[in-house]
N, C-alpha and C positions, 0 to 999 in steps of 0.2 A: 329742245334737247331732252332726251329721255333720262330719267333718274333711275338708277339701279341700286338696290340695297344688297350689299355683300355681307354674309354672316361668316366671319372668321378671316383673320389676317395673318395666318402662318406663312412660312416660306412656300409651302406647297400650294397655298391658296392664292398667292400673288398672280399667277398666270391669268386667272379669271378677271381680276381687277385690271390687269394690263390690257387684256383683250378689249374690255369695255371702254377703257380710255382711248384705245386706238380707233374705236368706232365712233368716237365723239360723244359717248354717253357720260353723264355725270355720275360719279361713283361715291356712294355713301357706305362706310364700313363700320360694322360693330364687332367688337372683340373685348373680352374681359381683361385681357392683358394690356397694361398701359404701354408696354414696350414692344408690342407686336410689330414685325417688319412691314406688314401690309399697309399700315397707316402712312408710310412714306410714298405710297403709290395712289392712294385714294384721294378724291377731292375733299372729302370731309370724314372725320372720324368721331365715333361715339364710344366711350369706354363702358360697354354694357355687355353682360353675359348673353351669348347667343341662345342660351336655353331659357332665358327669362322672356316668355312669350308676350306677356302684357307690356313689358318695357320696350321690347322690339316693335310691337304693334304701334305703340305711342310714337316712337321715332319715325316709323314708316309713314304714319299719317301726317306727322308734322313736316316731314321732308317731301311729302307727296310723291313717293316713289311709284314707278310703273312696272317694277319687277323685283322679285326677291330671289337671290342666288345663295344656296348653301353648298358651295363647291367643295367636294371631297370631305364632307363633314357629316358623320352620323348624328351627333348630338343636335346639330342645327337643322337637320332636315325636317323634323316635325314642326319646328318654329317657323321655318319658311313656308310650309304648307298652311299653317294656322294663320299667319299674317296675310298671305295671298288670298286665302279663302275669305277672310273677314273683309278684305278690301276689294274683292271681286277681280283679282288679278289672275294671270295664268298659273295654274297649279294642278297637280293631281289631287284626288280626294284626300283630305286629312286622315280619315279613318284608314285608308289604304296605306298611307305613309307610316302611320303608327304601327300597323300590322307588320310592315317590313322592318321598321326601325327597332322594335323590341323583340328579343329572341323568344320570350314566352308567348307573345301574341302570334308570332310567325309560326311557331310549332303548333299552336292550337289551330291556326288557319290551315296548315298543311294537313293535319289529321282530319279536320272536319270536311275537307274537300278531296279526300281520297288520294292525296299524294303520299309517296313513301316518306315515312317520318320515324326517327328513332323514338323509343319510349322516352318521354320527357315530362318534367313537372317543375314548377317554380316554387321557391320558398323565400320567406323573409326571416324565419326563425330557424336556428340550427337545431333546436329541440324537435321541431316538427319534421325537419329533414331527417334527423337521426331515427325518429320513430318509424319512418317509411323507407329507410335505406335498403332494407332487406328485400323490398319489392323490385329493386333494380339488380341487373346482372353486371358484375364488374368485368372489364374496366368500364368506368363511366367518365364523362366529361363534365366538369363543373365550371360554369361561366357566369359572369355578371350578365344580367338581362339587357343592359343598356350601355355597354362599352364597345370600343372598336380597337383595331390594331392588336388583337389578341391580349389586351391588358387583363390580367386577373384570371386567365384561362388555365386550367390544369387538367391533365389526364390522371385519373386516380385508379390505381390498380387494386387497392383493397381498403377495408374500413379504417385501418390505422392511419391512412393518408387523408382521410376525408375531412376531418375537422379543420386542418390547416388549409386545405384547398377551399373549403367553404368560406373561411375568414378572409382569405386572399381575394376571392371573387367579390365578397360583400364590400371589402375595402375599396374595390375598384368600380363599384356600382353607384351611380348618382342616386338611384332610388332605393339603394340598400336591399336589393332583391337578386337572388341567384337562380340559375336553372341547372338541373341535373339532366343529362342526356346519356343514354346508353351509347357506347362506342360503335362507330361504323367502320367496317374494314373495307377499304377501297380495293378494287381489282385492276388498278392501272398504276403506272410508275409515279405519276405526278398528279396532285389535285388539279382539277380544272378551275381556272379563275379568270380574272380580267373584267372587262366591261362590255355591256351592250347598250345600245341607244334606241329609244322608242320614238317613233313619229306616228301620229294618228292611230294610236292603239296597236301598232305592229312593230316588232323589232326590225328596224331598218339597217342596223349595223351590228355585227357580231365581232367583238374584239377578244376572243377567247385565247387564253395563254396557259402555259404550264406554270404551276406555283412551286417554288422551291423552299426548303427548310434547311436549317443548320443544326444538325443533331448535337454538335459540340456546344451550342449555346442553348437555345430553347427550340425543340423540334416542332412546337406549335406556332411559332411566329414566322410569317413569311419573310424570306431573306432575298427574294428576287423572283423575276418572271423570265420566261423564255418563249421564243417563237421560232418555228411553227409548232402548233399544238400537236401533241403526241397522243392521239386517241383514235379509235377506229371510226370510220364513217358512220356505221350503224349506231354506235353509241352517241356520236355527235348529233345525229338526227333526233334521238330520244331526248337528249339534253335540251336542244332547242325547242322541242315540242312542249316539254314540261315548263320551261321558262315562259313561253308564250301563253300557256294555260294560266299561269299565275297572273300575268298581265291582263288577260281577258276577264278573269273573275274579279280582280280588284279594280277594274275600269281605269287602268293606267292609260293615259293619253300621250304623254311625251316625257322625255328626260333620260338622263344617264343612270345606269344601275350597275352596281359592283357585285360580281358573282363569285361564289365558291360552290363547286358541285363535285360530288363523288358518284361513281358507279360501282356497284358490288358485283360479286362473282356471278350472280344470277341475272345480271344486266339491269338491275333496279337502279334508277336514278334518284339520288338524294340531294336536294338543294340545301346546302349547309347554311349559306347566307345569300341574301339578295338585298343588299343595302340600297336604299333609295337616294343614291348620290353617285357621283363619279368616284372611281377608285383612288385611294391614297397611294403613296409611294410613286406619284407622278405617272400613273398608268396611262392617262390620256396623252401625256407628252410622249411616252413610249410608243403608243399606237400611232401617233402622228408621224413618228420616224419610220414606222413600218409601212403604213398604208396611206400616208399623206392625207389623213383625215383630221379635221379640227373638231374634236368633241368638246373642247373648252369653249370655243365659239358657239357651238350648237347649244350648249347648256345656257349660256347667257342669252342667246336669241330666243330660245323657247320660253325663258322667264319673262320676256316682254311680248310673248305671243307672236313672234315673227313667223309667219307661215311659209315664207319663201326660203326653205332650207333644203339642201341636198346632202345626202350622206354617201354619195358615190365615192368609191375608193379604188386605189390601184392595187391589184394583186401583187404579191411580193414573194419571191422564192428564196429570199435571203435568210440568214440565221442571226437572231438577235437575242440579247439578254439584258436584264437589269440586275444589279446587285446592290443590296443595302449594306453599305460599309458599316461594320459594327465591331464591338469589343466583346470578348468573352470574360472580361473582368472589369471591375471598377478601377479607375485610376486617372492619371494625367495624360492627356493626348499629346503624342510626340510625332505625329505625322504618319504617312502611308508610304510603303514601298511597293511598287509594282514589279513583279518578277516575270520571267519567261517572255519578255518582250510584249507584255500585255498592253502597253501604251498604244501600240499600233491598232488595237481593237477598240479603243475608247472613242466613242463619238462625242460624248458629253459627260461632264462630272459636276455634281452639285454637292459641295462640302459645307456642312452646317457648323463644324467646329474649327477652331484655330489652335495653333500650338500653345499648350499650357492650359487649355480648357479641361474641366473635369468631364469624364465620360463614364457611362454606367454599363454594367453587364446587360447584354441584349436579351431582355425577357419580354419586351413589347416593342411594337413598331416605332413608337415615339422616342426610343433611345438610339435610333440609328445615327451614325456620324455623318452619313451622306449617301448619295445614290450615284452609281455608275451606269451609263448606257453604253452597250457594247455591240459590235457587229463582228461576226466570224465568217471566214471564207467557206468552211465546210461544216456539215452536221457533226462530224467527229470532233472538230475543234470546240464547237459549242458544248457538246456533251462532256468533253474533258473538263471544261471550265466549270459548268454548273455542278458537276459531280464532286469536284475538289477545289473550290475557289480559294481556299487557304493556301494552296500551292502557288497561286498567282498574286495574292494580295496579303501583305503583312501590315497589320495595324499596330503601331508602336504605342504602347501604353505603360507608363511607369506606375507601379503600385504606390 
């Protein structure tokens, strides 16, 4: 029986553990939270932080695991590569994973290899950042170099907003390091996002989606995805070419990657993020609904170096969306009301909160109340929903 080490046991990471169990693999889970829900599905649980590389390596050796999975986790991806590399297991190069996992290293990589890249620089000290702020053109983006889910990210319009944004980003950075980037203006309605999956050094599956935001909450935090992708064929070709170029240079061999890409008015492609892991907010589950493709299974199987994989998928002309149910204020959760007969469009819903739980203002992805998966009959119905989801969904919160 093959043993697989899973790094992270949140609700969104459970599907990878369940898949491994269904295949008859022995599952070992590490998570720093003693009450994580994933431990109820794993064969064995260790309460250890997934960013503690040496502690995780010790457990992996002790358990004699044959694969390491950091499903849908940015912080755990470098740990998985480190442990797998040390043990001679299936992995992409650790240096390449670090390049993709840390925003400052990724920007340096893009610039050094002639990709389009905004002016960017990282800082640990606000004094140093302030001394060089005049070299940037506002608006700027201020981000932690090592966080995910848009935690600590701000768009800064002028110098007066900068110090607060710097401190917010630093508070959300594990390494207490931030990056300043000049703002990119995209020339298409929705940011391009979603996942791709690599086999034998080539992208074998493109799961590209439209990314949506809620300007009434935080316009920088993804609030859902939709399909089909709304971008021109010529721009799609350029996006795919740039992503494959990154994979070639970094010697990526296999695995899932979460993407965020913009195209500017002059047709320049900017890779905003290329996370070395499957997408959060249950993107692989969403793509499975659309294309009948199992990226969760593919992730587990590549971790144990299973070469017998196929990523063939079924074309689909339907209209699909996800929506991260959220609150625009702090308070006590009192349920959800679906309007305009939306229930007929719901394929699946995953709700994290129960009546009476405290919920927070949606300024990062980890504050979502749940996720809806929806299917619509027409493109018009889909567009109407993603344009104004608040007309269909009322989240009841008592202050």
